C-alpha positions in Angstrom: -22.8 -27.3 31.8 -26.6 -27.7 31.1 -28.0 -30.3 28.8 -28.8 -27.6 26.2 -25.3 -26.2 26.3 -23.8 -29.7 25.9 -26.1 -30.3 22.9 -25.0 -27.0 21.3 -21.4 -27.8 21.9 -21.8 -31.3 20.3 -23.6 -29.7 17.3 -20.8 -27.1 16.9 -18.2 -29.8 17.1 -20.0 -31.8 14.5 -20.3 -28.8 12.3 -16.6 -28.1 12.6 -15.7 -31.6 11.6 -18.2 -31.5 8.7 -16.8 -28.2 7.2 -13.3 -29.6 7.4 -14.1 -32.8 5.6 -16.9 -31.9 3.2 -17.2 -29.7 0.2 -19.4 -26.8 1.0 -21.1 -26.5 -2.4 -22.2 -30.1 -2.2 -23.8 -29.8 1.2 -27.0 -27.7 1.8 -26.4 -27.5 5.6 -22.9 -26.0 5.1 -24.2 -23.6 2.5 -26.7 -22.4 5.0 -23.9 -21.8 7.5 -22.0 -19.9 4.8 -25.1 -17.7 4.1 -25.3 -17.0 7.9 -21.6 -16.0 8.1 -21.9 -13.6 5.1 -25.1 -12.1 6.4 -23.4 -11.5 9.8 -20.5 -9.8 8.1 -22.8 -7.5 6.2 -24.7 -6.6 9.4 -21.6 -6.0 11.5 -20.7 -2.4 12.3 -17.1 -1.0 12.6 -17.0 -0.8 16.3 -18.6 -4.2 16.7 -16.1 -5.7 14.3 -13.1 -4.2 16.1 -14.3 -5.5 19.5 -15.0 -9.0 18.0 -11.8 -9.3 16.0 -9.0 -7.3 17.8 -6.4 -9.9 16.9 -7.3 -9.8 13.2 -6.8 -6.1 13.3 -3.5 -6.5 15.1 -2.1 -9.1 12.6 -3.4 -7.1 9.6 -1.6 -4.0 11.0 1.6 -5.8 11.7 1.7 -7.1 8.1 1.0 -3.7 6.7 3.7 -2.2 8.9 6.4 -4.0 6.8 5.9 -1.3 4.1 7.5 1.2 6.5 10.8 0.0 5.2 10.1 0.9 1.5 8.7 4.3 2.8 11.8 4.8 4.9 14.2 4.4 2.0 12.2 6.4 -0.5 12.0 9.4 1.8 15.6 8.9 2.9 16.9 9.4 -0.6 14.7 12.4 -1.1 16.3 13.9 2.1 19.9 12.9 1.3 20.0 15.0 -1.9 19.2 18.0 0.2 21.6 17.2 3.0 24.7 19.4 3.1 27.2 16.6 4.2 25.8 14.2 1.6 26.1 16.8 -1.1 29.6 17.7 -0.2 30.7 14.0 -0.2 28.9 12.7 -3.2 27.9 15.9 -5.2 29.5 18.2 -7.8 30.3 21.9 -7.3 27.4 24.2 -8.0 28.3 27.6 -6.5 25.6 30.1 -5.8 25.7 33.7 -4.7 24.8 32.7 -1.1 27.2 29.7 -1.0 30.2 29.7 -3.3 31.2 26.2 -2.0 27.8 24.6 -2.6 27.5 21.2 -4.1 24.6 19.4 -5.7 23.8 15.8 -6.5 23.6 15.5 -10.4 20.2 14.8 -11.8 21.2 11.4 -13.2 22.4 10.2 -9.8 19.3 11.6 -8.1 17.2 9.6 -10.5 19.4 6.6 -10.0 19.0 6.7 -6.2 15.3 7.0 -6.5 14.8 4.5 -9.3 17.2 1.7 -8.2 15.1 0.6 -5.2 12.0 0.6 -7.4 13.8 -1.5 -10.0 14.6 -4.0 -7.3 11.0 -3.9 -6.1 9.9 -4.5 -9.6 11.7 -7.9 -9.5 10.4 -8.5 -6.0 6.7 -8.1 -6.8 7.0 -10.7 -9.7 8.7 -13.1 -7.4 6.2 -12.5 -4.6 3.2 -14.1 -6.3 4.7 -17.6 -7.1 6.6 -17.7 -3.7 3.5 -16.7 -1.7 1.3 -19.2 -3.6 3.8 -21.9 -2.5 4.8 -20.8 1.1 2.0 -18.6 2.2 2.0 -14.9 3.3 3.6 -15.5 6.7 6.7 -17.4 5.7 7.2 -15.4 2.5 7.2 -12.2 4.5 9.6 -13.6 7.1 12.1 -14.6 4.4 11.8 -11.2 2.8 12.5 -9.5 6.2 15.7 -11.7 6.6 16.7 -10.6 3.1 16.1 -7.0 4.0 18.4 -7.3 7.0 21.2 -8.6 4.8 20.9 -6.0 2.0 21.0 -3.0 4.3 24.7 -3.7 4.9 25.5 -2.8 1.2 23.9 0.7 1.5 25.3 1.3 5.0 28.9 0.7 4.0 28.7 2.3 0.5 31.3 5.0 -0.2 30.2 6.0 -3.7 26.9 6.8 -5.4 27.3 3.7 -7.6 27.5 1.3 -4.6 24.7 3.1 -2.8 22.6 2.7 -5.9 23.3 -1.0 -6.0 22.5 -1.3 -2.3 19.1 0.4 -2.9 18.4 -2.0 -5.8 19.1 -5.0 -3.6 16.9 -3.6 -0.8 14.1 -3.1 -3.3 13.7 -6.8 -3.8 12.2 -7.5 -0.3 10.1 -4.3 -0.7 8.4 -5.9 -3.6 7.4 -8.9 -1.3 6.1 -6.5 1.4 3.9 -4.4 -0.9 2.5 -7.4 -2.8 1.6 -9.4 0.3 0.5 -6.7 2.8 -2.8 -5.6 1.3 -3.7 -9.1 0.3 -3.1 -10.6 3.7 -4.8 -7.7 5.6 -7.9 -7.8 3.4 -8.3 -11.6 4.0 -7.9 -11.7 7.8 -10.3 -8.9 8.9 -14.2 -8.8 8.5 -15.7 -7.1 5.5 -16.4 -3.8 7.3 -12.8 -3.4 8.4 -11.1 -4.2 5.0 -10.8 -0.5 4.1 -9.5 0.7 7.5 -7.0 -2.2 7.7 -5.6 -1.9 4.2 -5.4 1.9 4.7 -2.9 1.4 7.4 -0.4 0.7 4.6 -0.4 4.4 3.8 -0.1 5.1 7.5 3.0 2.9 7.7 4.3 4.9 4.7 3.8 8.1 6.7 5.4 6.6 9.8 8.5 5.9 7.7 8.4 9.4 6.5 8.2 10.8 10.0 11.2 8.8 11.2 13.3 9.8 8.2 12.3 13.5 8.5 13.2 13.5 12.2 16.5 11.6 11.7 17.7 13.7 8.8 16.7 16.9 10.5 18.7 15.9 13.6 21.8 15.0 11.5 21.4 17.7 8.9 24.0 20.0 10.5 26.6 17.3 10.9 29.3 17.4 8.2 30.7 13.9 8.8 29.6 10.6 7.1 27.4 10.0 10.3 25.0 12.5 8.7 23.7 9.9 6.3 25.0 6.6 8.0 22.9 7.1 11.1 19.6 7.4 9.2 20.7 4.4 7.0 21.5 2.3 10.1 18.1 3.0 11.6 16.7 0.6 9.0 17.9 -2.2 11.1 15.3 -1.2 13.8 12.5 -3.0 11.9 13.2 -6.4 10.3 14.2 -8.5 13.3 11.4 -7.5 15.6 8.9 -8.0 12.8 10.3 -11.4 12.0 9.8 -12.5 15.6 6.3 -11.2 15.8 5.2 -12.6 12.4 6.6 -16.0 13.3 3.6 -16.2 15.7 1.0 -14.8 13.2 -1.8 -16.9 11.8 -1.7 -17.7 8.1 -4.6 -16.3 6.0 -7.5 -18.8 6.2 -8.2 -18.0 2.5 -4.7 -19.2 1.5 -5.0 -22.3 3.7 -8.4 -23.1 2.2 -7.1 -22.8 -1.3 -4.4 -25.3 -0.3 -6.9 -27.7 1.1 -5.5 -27.3 4.6 -8.9 -26.9 6.2 -8.1 -27.9 9.8 -5.3 -25.2 9.8 -7.7 -22.8 8.2 -10.3 -23.4 11.0 -7.6 -22.8 13.7 -6.6 -19.6 11.9 -10.2 -18.4 11.9 -10.4 -19.0 15.6 -7.2 -17.1 16.3 -8.5 -14.2 14.2 -11.5 -13.7 16.4 -14.2 -16.3 16.1 -15.6 -16.5 19.6 -17.4 -19.9 19.3 -16.9 -23.2 17.5 -20.1 -22.5 15.5 -18.9 -19.0 14.5 -15.6 -20.4 13.3 -17.2 -23.2 11.3 -19.6 -20.7 9.7 -16.8 -18.4 8.7 -14.8 -21.2 7.3 -17.8 -22.4 5.3 -18.1 -18.9 3.8 -14.4 -18.8 2.9 -14.6 -22.3 1.4 -17.7 -21.4 -0.6 -15.8 -18.5 -2.3 -12.7 -20.6 -2.9 -14.7 -23.5 -4.4 -16.7 -21.2 -6.6 -13.5 -19.7 -8.0 -12.0 -23.1 -8.5 -14.8 -23.9 -10.9 -13.4 -21.2 -13.2 -9.8 -22.4 -13.1 -7.2 -24.7 -11.4 -3.7 -23.8 -10.3 -3.3 -20.0 -10.7 -0.8 -18.7 -13.2 0.2 -15.2 -14.3 -1.5 -15.8 -17.6 -4.8 -16.2 -15.8 -4.7 -12.5 -14.9 -5.2 -11.7 -18.6 -8.0 -14.0 -19.3 -11.8 -13.5 -19.2 -13.2 -11.3 -16.4 -9.9 -11.4 -14.6 -8.4 -9.2 -17.3 -10.8 -6.4 -16.4 -9.9 -6.8 -12.7 -6.1 -6.7 -13.5 -6.6 -3.5 -15.6 -8.4 -1.8 -12.8 -5.7 -2.8 -10.3 -2.9 -1.6 -12.6 -4.7 1.7 -13.3 -5.2 2.4 -9.6 -1.6 1.6 -8.8 -0.3 3.7 -11.7 -2.5 6.7 -10.6 -0.6 6.9 -7.3 2.3 8.3 -9.3 0.2 10.7 -11.4 -1.6 12.7 -8.8 1.3 14.8 -7.4 2.5 12.3 -4.9 6.1 12.5 -6.2 6.2 16.0 -4.7 5.8 14.4 -1.3 8.5 11.9 -1.9 11.0 14.7 -2.6 9.4 17.2 -0.2 12.6 18.6 1.3 14.1 19.2 -2.1 10.8 20.7 -3.4 10.7 23.1 -0.4 14.3 24.2 -1.2 13.4 24.8 -4.8 10.3 26.8 -3.7 12.7 29.2 -1.9 12.9 27.9 1.6 16.2 27.8 3.5 17.9 24.3 4.0 17.1 24.1 7.7 13.6 25.3 7.3 13.0 22.9 4.4 13.9 20.0 6.7 11.5 21.4 9.4 8.7 21.7 6.8 9.3 18.1 5.7 8.9 16.9 9.3 5.7 18.9 9.6 4.5 17.5 6.3 5.2 13.9 7.4 3.3 14.4 10.6 0.3 15.9 8.7 0.3 13.0 6.4 0.0 10.7 9.4 -3.0 12.7 10.6 -4.5 12.5 7.1 -4.1 8.7 7.2 -6.0 8.5 10.5 -8.8 10.6 8.9 -9.0 8.1 6.1 -10.3 5.4 8.5 -13.4 7.5 9.1 -13.7 8.6 5.4 -13.8 4.9 4.3 -16.6 4.3 6.8 -18.7 7.2 5.5 -18.0 7.2 1.7 -17.5 4.6 -1.0 -14.1 3.8 -2.6 -15.1 5.3 -5.9 -16.4 8.5 -4.3 -13.1 9.0 -2.4 -11.0 8.4 -5.4 -12.9 10.8 -7.6 -13.0 13.6 -5.1 -9.3 13.1 -4.3 -8.3 13.4 -7.9 -10.6 16.5 -8.4 -9.2 18.3 -5.3 -5.5 17.6 -6.1 -5.9 18.5 -9.8 -7.2 21.9 -8.7 -4.4 22.4 -6.1 -1.7 21.3 -8.6 -2.9 23.8 -11.2 -2.9 26.5 -8.5 0.7 25.5 -7.6 1.7 26.0 -11.2 0.0 29.4 -11.4 1.7 30.5 -8.1 5.1 29.6 -9.5 4.4 31.4 -12.8 3.9 34.9 -11.3 6.8 37.2 -10.2 8.4 35.5 -7.2 8.7 36.9 -3.7 8.6 35.7 -0.2 4.8 35.4 -0.3 4.7 33.2 -3.4 7.5 31.0 -2.0 5.5 30.3 1.1 2.3 29.8 -0.9 4.1 27.1 -3.0 5.4 25.4 0.1 1.9 25.5 1.7 0.3 24.1 -1.5 2.8 21.3 -1.6 1.9 20.3 2.0 -1.8 20.5 1.3 -1.4 18.3 -1.9 0.5 15.7 0.2 -2.2 15.9 2.9 -5.1 15.3 0.4 -3.2 12.4 -1.1 -2.5 10.8 2.3 -6.1 11.1 3.3 -7.8 9.9 0.1 -5.9 8.6 -2.9 -3.1 6.9 -1.0 -5.0 4.7 1.5 -8.1 4.0 -0.6 -5.9 2.7 -3.5 -4.7 -0.2 -1.3 -8.3 -1.1 -0.4 -9.4 -1.1 -4.0 -6.4 -3.2 -5.1 -7.1 -5.9 -2.4 -10.8 -6.0 -3.1 -10.7 -6.0 -6.9 -8.6 -9.1 -7.3 -10.2 -12.6 -7.1 -9.2 -14.7 -4.1 -7.6 -17.3 -6.3 -5.3 -14.8 -8.1 -4.8 -12.3 -5.3 -1.1 -13.0 -4.6 -0.4 -12.7 -8.3 -2.6 -9.8 -9.1 -1.3 -7.5 -6.3 2.2 -8.3 -7.5 1.5 -7.5 -11.1 -0.4 -4.4 -10.1 2.5 -3.1 -8.1 4.8 -3.9 -11.0 2.7 -1.5 -13.1 3.2 1.1 -10.3 6.9 0.8 -10.8 6.7 0.8 -14.6 5.1 4.3 -14.2 7.1 5.4 -11.2 10.6 4.7 -12.5 10.5 7.1 -15.5 8.3 9.6 -13.6 11.0 9.8 -10.8 13.4 10.9 -13.5 10.9 13.4 -14.8 10.2 14.7 -11.3 14.0 15.1 -10.6 14.5 16.7 -13.9 11.7 19.2 -13.3 13.0 20.2 -9.8 16.8 20.0 -10.1 18.7 23.3 -10.7 20.9 21.3 -13.1 17.8 20.1 -14.9 14.7 22.1 -16.0 14.5 24.0 -12.7 10.7 24.3 -12.9 10.1 24.3 -9.1 6.4 24.8 -8.5 5.6 24.9 -12.3 5.7 21.1 -12.1 2.1 21.5 -10.8 0.9 22.0 -14.4 2.3 18.6 -15.4 1.0 16.7 -12.4 -2.3 18.6 -12.6 -2.8 17.3 -16.2 -1.9 13.7 -15.3 -4.3 13.8 -12.2 -7.1 15.1 -14.5 -6.6 12.1 -16.8 -6.8 9.8 -13.7 -10.1 11.4 -12.7 -11.5 10.6 -16.2 -10.3 7.0 -16.1 -11.7 6.5 -12.6 -15.1 7.9 -13.5 -15.5 5.5 -16.4 -13.8 2.4 -15.2 -13.6 2.3 -11.4 -16.5 0.3 -9.8 -17.9 0.8 -6.2 -16.6 -2.1 -4.1 -17.8 -1.0 -0.6 -19.9 -3.5 1.4 -19.3 -6.3 -1.1 -18.1 -9.8 -0.1 -15.6 -11.5 -2.3 -18.3 -13.8 -3.6 -20.5 -10.8 -4.6 -17.6 -9.1 -6.4 -16.9 -12.3 -8.3 -20.5 -12.3 -9.5 -20.5 -8.6 -10.4 -17.4 -9.0 -12.5 -18.6 -12.2 -14.0 -21.8 -10.5 -15.1 -19.7 -7.7 -16.7 -21.7 -5.0 -14.8 -20.6 -1.5 -15.9 -18.5 0.3 -13.3 -21.1 3.0 -12.6 -23.8 0.5 -11.9 -21.9 -1.7 -9.4 -23.4 0.1 -6.4 -27.0 -0.5 -7.4 -27.0 -4.2 -8.3 -28.4 -6.5 -5.6 -26.9 -9.9 -5.1 -28.8 -12.6 -3.2 -26.8 -14.4 -0.5 -27.8 -17.8 -2.1 -26.6 -17.0 -5.6 -23.6 -19.2 -6.8 -22.0 -18.1 -10.1 
């Protein structure tokens, strides 16, 4: 090693020791290092960031993959109500001209199956914030995975709709932990330019769960024994244990460690996430600590009440509205796709085939979202997503209102698939990015939990409404439900236009400043923030 290299190494080591033991805001040298790190993140391109931080991408994806279990169960219940063996075992007689022995799951039990897991998740998201603040993202998720492993037993051995409903409610509690922690952790471990792509993998994990369910239920659909639904239920055990083992070796979020004052561990975490040199790691930690210290000036130990005070109230409202909008843009059609296809006039076997195709197309749409988030802003994607789906949903309603024949049946099925595709490529993935970026670092674990709770507050009654609209024992509207979801999607477009700011290419420090200045949503994009500003 040359003399210059030894000198640089000693300086880097000295800088690392300094950032670990000194407050950044009180040291001009460390502030300069924080400026450098933030400027580097702004200048970094997508490909460059992936090459420089492959492990950060990996750990972000693994954490996001936990949501596959909520997706799995949501789609599973949607397929069970269309499964012949499940209907015969748990349903009530509903003879038709084509099948005098036909059974159907009553609307109240359809709703209960869909709603029970979300009720459990509602509890889970409120528990997730305080537990994560105490234990960290890593250990909280590992404990939730262990709980998931245990609760699957109740559903698997259930022999009545009541017990199955209880099992789904118990499984819902760990879902709440997964969905609260995943976007927060993913957004904190990757560079700024990768935040959207990484958090968007939440929606991809949702689609992966849908594909596995669609394939499993299609394969078992013709079985008339309890294995028809027990095999898909048992497949849930594929995920928790491997994820527990992998996440045991995951680095904790350096932002969480910095908030806890565990700076040496935060520095090691930064290195594991991709910092190539001692100097780069120290600069990144300085940037993180600067943001954490600035937020501490506005409050101490985070509490749920802090979410509803000052500028954090605005941020909480945006997160809640974005989460709620996921249930109001026609997405519930996708969650009950097989049943929707049957009500649109498709045969049972073909409905399961269409559902599998629909799930695969959603996965493709999720992959397209990675590129969309690189080209367009968060606000732009949301507005266009709502506009397109509003139009398609109204067309679905019109198609279901004219005299029905084979052509209108296929048209409704195709529109249902296109609506799901648009959601999976725009509104679904970008929502998780907005939620992770809008919250302040100090309150992130709490705000993502409360936002998801708002999602369930809307989803639970809307699931009942969706089942009531589609079920032959309910309102039997079939594709006419497009009018209802088209109206709610239009309301979401209006709310987004006036209240949703553009968050792309903004560091967490810059977002704190923009919200602190109470900049109107439509002006966020044009406000310039100097790298040296501390507010």
